[in-house]
C-alpha positions as CSV (number, residue, x, y, z in Angstrom):
1,M,19.9,16.8,-4.5
2,F,18.9,13.2,-3.9
3,D,21.3,10.6,-5.4
4,L,19.6,7.2,-5.8
5,E,22.8,5.2,-6.5
6,K,24.5,6.7,-3.5
7,S,21.5,5.8,-1.3
8,I,21.5,2.2,-2.5
9,A,25.2,2.0,-2.0
10,D,24.7,3.2,1.6
11,W,21.9,0.7,2.0
12,R,24.3,-2.1,0.8
13,K,26.8,-1.0,3.5
14,Q,24.2,-1.3,6.1
15,M,23.4,-4.9,4.9
16,L,27.1,-5.8,4.9
17,A,27.6,-4.3,8.4
18,A,24.7,-6.4,9.7
19,G,26.4,-9.5,8.4
20,I,24.6,-10.2,5.1
21,K,27.8,-10.8,3.3
22,F,27.2,-13.5,0.7
23,P,26.9,-11.9,-2.7
24,V,23.8,-13.9,-4.0
25,P,21.3,-12.9,-1.3
26,L,22.5,-9.4,-1.2
27,E,22.0,-9.1,-4.9
28,E,18.6,-10.6,-4.6
29,L,17.7,-8.0,-2.0
30,E,19.0,-5.2,-4.0
31,N,17.1,-6.4,-7.1
32,H,13.9,-6.4,-5.1
33,L,14.7,-2.9,-3.7
34,R,15.3,-1.5,-7.2
35,E,12.1,-3.2,-8.6
36,E,10.0,-1.6,-5.9
37,I,11.6,1.8,-6.3
38,G,10.9,1.5,-10.1
39,R,7.3,0.6,-9.5
40,L,6.8,3.5,-7.1
41,V,8.5,6.0,-9.5
42,R,6.3,4.8,-12.3
43,A,3.2,5.4,-10.1
44,G,4.3,9.0,-9.6
45,T,6.5,8.9,-6.5
46,D,9.7,10.9,-6.5
47,E,12.9,8.8,-6.2
48,A,13.8,10.0,-2.7
49,H,10.5,9.0,-1.3
50,A,10.3,5.8,-3.3
51,F,13.7,4.7,-1.9
52,E,12.5,5.5,1.7
53,L,9.3,3.5,1.2
54,A,10.9,0.6,-0.5
55,A,13.7,0.2,2.1
56,H,11.1,0.5,4.9
57,E,8.9,-2.2,3.3
58,L,11.9,-4.5,2.9
59,G,12.9,-4.2,6.5
60,P,15.9,-3.2,8.6
61,A,19.2,-5.0,8.1
62,V,19.2,-6.5,11.6
63,A,15.8,-8.1,11.0
64,L,16.8,-9.5,7.6
65,K,20.0,-10.9,9.2
66,R,18.0,-12.6,11.9
67,E,15.8,-14.3,9.3
68,F,18.6,-15.4,7.1
69,M,20.7,-16.8,10.0
70,K,18.0,-19.5,10.4
71,A,18.9,-20.8,6.9
72,G,22.5,-21.9,7.6
73,N,25.7,-20.7,5.9
74,T,25.5,-22.0,2.3
75,K,24.8,-19.6,-0.6
76,W,22.0,-21.9,-1.9
77,K,20.2,-22.0,1.5
78,W,20.6,-18.2,1.8
79,L,19.1,-17.7,-1.6
80,Q,16.2,-19.9,-0.8
81,K,15.6,-18.0,2.4
82,V,15.7,-14.7,0.6
83,K,13.1,-15.8,-1.9
84,S,10.9,-17.3,0.8
85,F,11.2,-14.1,2.8
86,L,10.3,-11.9,-0.1
87,L,7.3,-14.0,-1.0
88,A,6.1,-13.9,2.6
89,T,5.7,-10.1,2.4
90,A,2.5,-10.8,0.4
91,K,1.1,-12.8,3.2
92,K,1.6,-10.3,6.0
93,P,-1.6,-9.6,8.0
94,V,-3.6,-6.5,7.6
95,P,-3.7,-3.9,10.4
96,A,-6.1,-4.8,13.2
97,P,-9.4,-3.0,13.5
98,D,-8.2,-1.1,16.6
99,D,-5.4,0.3,14.4
100,F,-8.0,2.3,12.4
101,E,-9.8,5.5,13.4
102,P,-13.6,5.3,13.6
103,V,-14.2,6.9,10.3
104,A,-11.7,4.6,8.7
105,R,-13.4,1.6,10.3
106,Q,-16.6,2.9,8.9
107,A,-15.1,2.9,5.4
108,L,-13.9,-0.7,5.8
109,E,-17.4,-1.7,6.9
110,F,-18.8,-0.3,3.7
111,A,-16.4,-2.3,1.6
112,P,-18.1,-5.7,1.9
113,E,-21.4,-4.0,1.2
114,E,-19.9,-2.8,-2.1
115,A,-18.6,-6.3,-2.8
116,R,-22.0,-7.8,-2.3
117,R,-23.5,-5.1,-4.5
118,F,-21.3,-6.3,-7.3
119,R,-22.0,-9.9,-6.3
120,H,-18.3,-10.4,-5.6
121,D,-17.1,-13.0,-3.1
122,F,-14.0,-11.0,-2.4
123,I,-13.2,-7.4,-1.2
124,G,-10.9,-5.8,-3.7
125,T,-9.3,-2.4,-3.9
126,E,-12.2,-1.1,-5.8
127,H,-14.6,-2.0,-2.9
128,L,-12.3,-0.2,-0.5
129,L,-12.3,2.9,-2.7
130,L,-16.0,2.9,-2.8
131,G,-16.1,2.5,0.9
132,L,-14.0,5.6,1.2
133,T,-16.3,7.6,-1.0
134,R,-19.2,6.7,1.3
135,S,-17.4,7.5,4.6
136,E,-17.8,10.7,6.5
137,S,-14.3,11.8,5.7
138,Q,-14.2,15.5,4.8
139,T,-10.6,15.3,3.7
140,V,-10.9,12.7,1.0
141,S,-14.1,14.3,-0.4
142,K,-12.4,17.7,-0.6
143,V,-9.3,16.2,-2.2
144,M,-11.5,14.4,-4.8
145,Q,-13.3,17.6,-5.5
146,K,-9.9,19.3,-6.1
147,F,-9.2,16.7,-8.7
148,G,-12.7,17.3,-10.3
149,I,-14.1,13.9,-9.4
150,S,-17.1,12.7,-7.4
151,S,-18.2,9.5,-5.8
152,E,-20.5,8.9,-8.7
153,T,-17.6,9.4,-11.2
154,V,-15.5,6.9,-9.3
155,R,-18.4,4.3,-9.3
156,R,-19.0,4.7,-13.0
157,E,-15.3,4.3,-13.7
158,I,-15.1,1.2,-11.6
159,E,-18.1,-0.3,-13.4
160,L,-16.0,0.0,-16.6
161,F,-13.3,-2.2,-15.1
162,V,-15.3,-4.9,-13.3
163,S,-18.4,-6.9,-14.1
164,T,-21.2,-8.0,-11.8
165,G,-21.1,-11.6,-10.6
166,A,-23.7,-14.1,-11.5
167,M,-24.9,-15.0,-8.1
168,S,-25.6,-13.2,-4.8
169,V,-23.0,-13.7,-2.1
170,T,-24.4,-15.3,1.0
171,A,-21.2,-15.9,3.0
172,A,-21.1,-14.2,6.4
173,T,-17.6,-12.8,5.8
174,I,-15.8,-11.9,2.6
175,P,-12.0,-12.1,2.4
176,F,-9.7,-9.3,1.2
177,T,-7.8,-9.9,-2.0
178,P,-4.0,-9.9,-1.8
179,R,-3.9,-6.4,-3.4
180,A,-6.5,-5.0,-1.0
181,R,-4.5,-6.5,1.9
182,K,-1.3,-4.9,0.5
183,A,-3.1,-1.5,0.2
184,L,-4.1,-1.6,3.9
185,R,-0.6,-2.5,4.9
186,L,0.7,0.4,2.8
187,A,-1.9,2.6,4.5
188,A,-0.5,1.7,7.9
189,G,2.9,2.5,6.5
190,E,1.7,6.0,5.6
191,A,0.4,6.5,9.1
192,H,3.7,5.4,10.5
193,R,5.6,7.7,8.2
194,L,3.4,10.7,9.3
195,R,3.9,9.7,12.9
196,Q,0.2,9.2,13.5
197,P,-1.0,6.6,16.0
198,H,-4.0,5.3,13.9
199,V,-4.7,4.6,10.3
200,R,-7.1,7.3,8.9
201,V,-9.2,7.3,5.7
202,E,-6.6,9.5,4.1
203,H,-3.9,6.9,4.7
204,I,-6.1,4.2,3.1
205,F,-6.6,6.5,0.1
206,L,-2.8,6.9,-0.3
207,G,-2.4,3.1,0.3
208,L,-4.7,2.4,-2.6
209,L,-2.7,4.6,-4.9
210,R,0.7,3.2,-3.7
211,E,-0.5,-0.3,-4.3
212,G,-0.4,0.6,-7.9
213,G,-1.8,-2.4,-9.8
214,G,-5.3,-2.8,-8.4
215,V,-8.6,-1.6,-9.8
216,A,-8.7,1.4,-7.4
217,A,-5.2,2.6,-8.5
218,L,-6.0,2.2,-12.1
219,V,-9.4,4.0,-11.8
220,L,-7.8,6.9,-9.9
221,K,-5.0,7.2,-12.4
222,N,-7.5,7.2,-15.3
223,L,-9.2,10.1,-13.5
224,N,-5.8,11.9,-13.4
225,V,-5.1,11.4,-9.7
226,R,-1.4,10.9,-9.1
227,L,0.2,9.7,-5.9
228,E,2.4,12.6,-5.1
229,N,-0.3,15.2,-6.0
230,A,-2.8,13.3,-3.9
231,R,-0.4,13.1,-1.0
232,A,0.3,16.9,-1.2
233,E,-3.4,17.7,-1.2
234,I,-4.2,15.3,1.6
235,L,-1.4,16.7,3.8
236,K,-2.7,20.2,3.3
237,E,-6.2,19.1,4.4
238,M,-4.9,17.2,7.3
239,D,-3.0,20.3,8.5
240,L,-6.2,22.4,8.2
241,H,-8.4,19.8,9.8
242,P,-6.1,17.5,11.9
243,G,-8.8,15.6,13.7
244,T,-11.7,15.3,11.2
245,G,-10.7,12.4,9.1
């Protein structure tokens, strides 16, 4: 049986072994780890998987040590470095286009079209979700059917959350919101966890759920889609149809 406190204690030992020995930064890191675990558990992830994902997102001890060594040896400088490091995770780049399979790239191409349809000058998680529903992915459509929802249902639910903008968007490119960027990074993490070389539509779907606080996650939760249930169904479909997206 998984023991969260023992796992966190072992994680602390790894940090100490890597040389992160000052109490203040280590406590900050542990607080961040616990907060992320709590968020994932509230989103429907079991504790064992939540710990694995949170620790992976925070990074290995050696990499953290390398970053912190640049800050000098005082507790204050280390603490500032910790906070800067944690804040920087929100600015990490999204996966490159070549990291996505063709069907996943197709879904990403639909997302700005959906943003323009709402007259939004940003691509949010809701636009990514709508892009998924328009893609050629058999897996996502079958999983949605198992939960009793359709693309039309998703669109109607999104329209309850967001309003249409006042003016048409004429910009050639539209940026991703921080939440959308995070969802795509989490999608890449799902692909990595499943040892798959490219990000698939299924991973994006899971990334949107894992992000937790965006419109897409809220809509899916309102439609009774939970992260662990969705992951189980998607894994079943991926086993049955490993190359179809």
